MARSE-595608 format. One record per residue (C-alpha): x, y, z; residue number from 1; residue in one letter. Coordinates in steps of 0.1 Angstrom, whole numbers. Each point is the difference from the previous one (the first is absolute). Layout:
// MARSE-595608
<atom><px>X</px><py>Y</py><pz>Z</pz><resi>NUM</resi><resn>A</resn></atom>
...
END
This chain:
// MARSE-595608
<atom><px>2037</px><py>1491</py><pz>1715</pz><resi>1</resi><resn>M</resn></atom>
<atom><px>20</px><py>-21</py><pz>-24</pz><resi>2</resi><resn>F</resn></atom>
<atom><px>35</px><py>-11</py><pz>6</pz><resi>3</resi><resn>F</resn></atom>
<atom><px>25</px><py>7</py><pz>-28</pz><resi>4</resi><resn>S</resn></atom>
<atom><px>20</px><py>-31</py><pz>-8</pz><resi>5</resi><resn>C</resn></atom>
<atom><px>24</px><py>13</py><pz>-26</pz><resi>6</resi><resn>N</resn></atom>
<atom><px>-1</px><py>-32</py><pz>-19</pz><resi>7</resi><resn>V</resn></atom>
<atom><px>-13</px><py>-2</py><pz>-35</pz><resi>8</resi><resn>Q</resn></atom>
<atom><px>-23</px><py>-29</py><pz>-8</pz><resi>9</resi><resn>F</resn></atom>
<atom><px>8</px><py>-22</py><pz>-30</pz><resi>10</resi><resn>Y</resn></atom>
<atom><px>-18</px><py>-27</py><pz>-19</pz><resi>11</resi><resn>N</resn></atom>
<atom><px>-34</px><py>1</py><pz>17</pz><resi>12</resi><resn>V</resn></atom>
<atom><px>-8</px><py>-34</py><pz>-15</pz><resi>13</resi><resn>N</resn></atom>
<atom><px>27</px><py>-16</py><pz>21</pz><resi>14</resi><resn>N</resn></atom>
<atom><px>-15</px><py>-21</py><pz>28</pz><resi>15</resi><resn>V</resn></atom>
<atom><px>29</px><py>8</py><pz>23</pz><resi>16</resi><resn>K</resn></atom>
<atom><px>6</px><py>37</py><pz>-3</pz><resi>17</resi><resn>D</resn></atom>
<atom><px>32</px><py>5</py><pz>20</pz><resi>18</resi><resn>I</resn></atom>
<atom><px>-3</px><py>38</py><pz>2</pz><resi>19</resi><resn>A</resn></atom>
<atom><px>-36</px><py>-3</py><pz>13</pz><resi>20</resi><resn>F</resn></atom>
<atom><px>9</px><py>-26</py><pz>26</pz><resi>21</resi><resn>I</resn></atom>
<atom><px>29</px><py>22</py><pz>12</pz><resi>22</resi><resn>K</resn></atom>
<atom><px>-23</px><py>31</py><pz>3</pz><resi>23</resi><resn>C</resn></atom>
<atom><px>-26</px><py>-21</py><pz>19</pz><resi>24</resi><resn>F</resn></atom>
<atom><px>27</px><py>-11</py><pz>24</pz><resi>25</resi><resn>G</resn></atom>
<atom><px>13</px><py>35</py><pz>5</pz><resi>26</resi><resn>E</resn></atom>
<atom><px>-35</px><py>13</py><pz>6</pz><resi>27</resi><resn>N</resn></atom>
<atom><px>-7</px><py>-28</py><pz>26</pz><resi>28</resi><resn>L</resn></atom>
<atom><px>32</px><py>9</py><pz>18</pz><resi>29</resi><resn>R</resn></atom>
<atom><px>-9</px><py>37</py><pz>0</pz><resi>30</resi><resn>R</resn></atom>
<atom><px>-35</px><py>-6</py><pz>14</pz><resi>31</resi><resn>I</resn></atom>
<atom><px>13</px><py>-25</py><pz>26</pz><resi>32</resi><resn>R</resn></atom>
<atom><px>28</px><py>23</py><pz>12</pz><resi>33</resi><resn>T</resn></atom>
<atom><px>-23</px><py>31</py><pz>1</pz><resi>34</resi><resn>S</resn></atom>
<atom><px>-22</px><py>-19</py><pz>24</pz><resi>35</resi><resn>K</resn></atom>
<atom><px>31</px><py>-10</py><pz>21</pz><resi>36</resi><resn>S</resn></atom>
<atom><px>-7</px><py>-37</py><pz>-5</pz><resi>37</resi><resn>I</resn></atom>
<atom><px>30</px><py>-24</py><pz>-2</pz><resi>38</resi><resn>S</resn></atom>
<atom><px>1</px><py>-28</py><pz>-25</pz><resi>39</resi><resn>Q</resn></atom>
<atom><px>-2</px><py>-24</py><pz>29</pz><resi>40</resi><resn>E</resn></atom>
<atom><px>-32</px><py>16</py><pz>13</pz><resi>41</resi><resn>V</resn></atom>
<atom><px>-15</px><py>1</py><pz>-35</pz><resi>42</resi><resn>L</resn></atom>
<atom><px>9</px><py>-37</py><pz>-6</pz><resi>43</resi><resn>A</resn></atom>
<atom><px>-16</px><py>-10</py><pz>33</pz><resi>44</resi><resn>Y</resn></atom>
<atom><px>-31</px><py>21</py><pz>-6</pz><resi>45</resi><resn>S</resn></atom>
<atom><px>-5</px><py>-13</py><pz>-35</pz><resi>46</resi><resn>S</resn></atom>
<atom><px>12</px><py>-36</py><pz>6</pz><resi>47</resi><resn>D</resn></atom>
<atom><px>24</px><py>5</py><pz>-29</pz><resi>48</resi><resn>V</resn></atom>
<atom><px>36</px><py>-12</py><pz>7</pz><resi>49</resi><resn>P</resn></atom>
<atom><px>24</px><py>29</py><pz>7</pz><resi>50</resi><resn>I</resn></atom>
<atom><px>23</px><py>-12</py><pz>-27</pz><resi>51</resi><resn>S</resn></atom>
<atom><px>-28</px><py>3</py><pz>-25</pz><resi>52</resi><resn>Q</resn></atom>
<atom><px>-8</px><py>36</py><pz>12</pz><resi>53</resi><resn>I</resn></atom>
<atom><px>36</px><py>8</py><pz>-7</pz><resi>54</resi><resn>G</resn></atom>
<atom><px>0</px><py>-16</py><pz>-34</pz><resi>55</resi><resn>R</resn></atom>
<atom><px>-32</px><py>19</py><pz>-10</pz><resi>56</resi><resn>I</resn></atom>
<atom><px>15</px><py>33</py><pz>12</pz><resi>57</resi><resn>E</resn></atom>
<atom><px>32</px><py>-5</py><pz>-19</pz><resi>58</resi><resn>R</resn></atom>
<atom><px>-20</px><py>-9</py><pz>-32</pz><resi>59</resi><resn>G</resn></atom>
<atom><px>14</px><py>-35</py><pz>-1</pz><resi>60</resi><resn>E</resn></atom>
<atom><px>-33</px><py>-19</py><pz>-3</pz><resi>61</resi><resn>I</resn></atom>
<atom><px>-33</px><py>5</py><pz>-17</pz><resi>62</resi><resn>N</resn></atom>
<atom><px>-23</px><py>-5</py><pz>29</pz><resi>63</resi><resn>T</resn></atom>
<atom><px>-36</px><py>-13</py><pz>-2</pz><resi>64</resi><resn>T</resn></atom>
<atom><px>-31</px><py>22</py><pz>3</pz><resi>65</resi><resn>I</resn></atom>
<atom><px>-10</px><py>-20</py><pz>31</pz><resi>66</resi><resn>S</resn></atom>
<atom><px>33</px><py>10</py><pz>17</pz><resi>67</resi><resn>T</resn></atom>
<atom><px>-6</px><py>37</py><pz>-11</pz><resi>68</resi><resn>V</resn></atom>
<atom><px>-34</px><py>-2</py><pz>17</pz><resi>69</resi><resn>K</resn></atom>
<atom><px>12</px><py>-13</py><pz>33</pz><resi>70</resi><resn>V</resn></atom>
<atom><px>28</px><py>25</py><pz>0</pz><resi>71</resi><resn>I</resn></atom>
<atom><px>-24</px><py>29</py><pz>-6</pz><resi>72</resi><resn>A</resn></atom>
<atom><px>-23</px><py>-13</py><pz>28</pz><resi>73</resi><resn>I</resn></atom>
<atom><px>30</px><py>-2</py><pz>24</pz><resi>74</resi><resn>A</resn></atom>
<atom><px>10</px><py>35</py><pz>-9</pz><resi>75</resi><resn>L</resn></atom>
<atom><px>-36</px><py>12</py><pz>4</pz><resi>76</resi><resn>N</resn></atom>
<atom><px>-1</px><py>16</py><pz>-35</pz><resi>77</resi><resn>I</resn></atom>
<atom><px>-21</px><py>-5</py><pz>-31</pz><resi>78</resi><resn>P</resn></atom>
<atom><px>16</px><py>-25</py><pz>-24</pz><resi>79</resi><resn>I</resn></atom>
<atom><px>2</px><py>26</py><pz>-27</pz><resi>80</resi><resn>K</resn></atom>
<atom><px>24</px><py>21</py><pz>20</pz><resi>81</resi><resn>E</resn></atom>
<atom><px>27</px><py>-26</py><pz>-5</pz><resi>82</resi><resn>L</resn></atom>
<atom><px>-4</px><py>7</py><pz>-38</pz><resi>83</resi><resn>F</resn></atom>
<atom><px>1</px><py>38</py><pz>2</pz><resi>84</resi><resn>E</resn></atom>
<atom><px>36</px><py>6</py><pz>-12</pz><resi>85</resi><resn>F</resn></atom>
END
């Protein structure tokens, strides 16, 4: 099932698509909270600083694909699920 983000995407050629980054963060937060996992536990499990988890979820940073991978592993989900929004 896809998560509806209610944000329109503009300028697909832009390397830093703010709307996409925000939707990714919202989806990560939705998945994490649906599993009753705190940011602290996710940070510990993925070896990603808690401050970075928060910035990703708020759509403040454009995270790396390597970080996406370790977060997906820590959440025990397929990587693609983080992009289903």
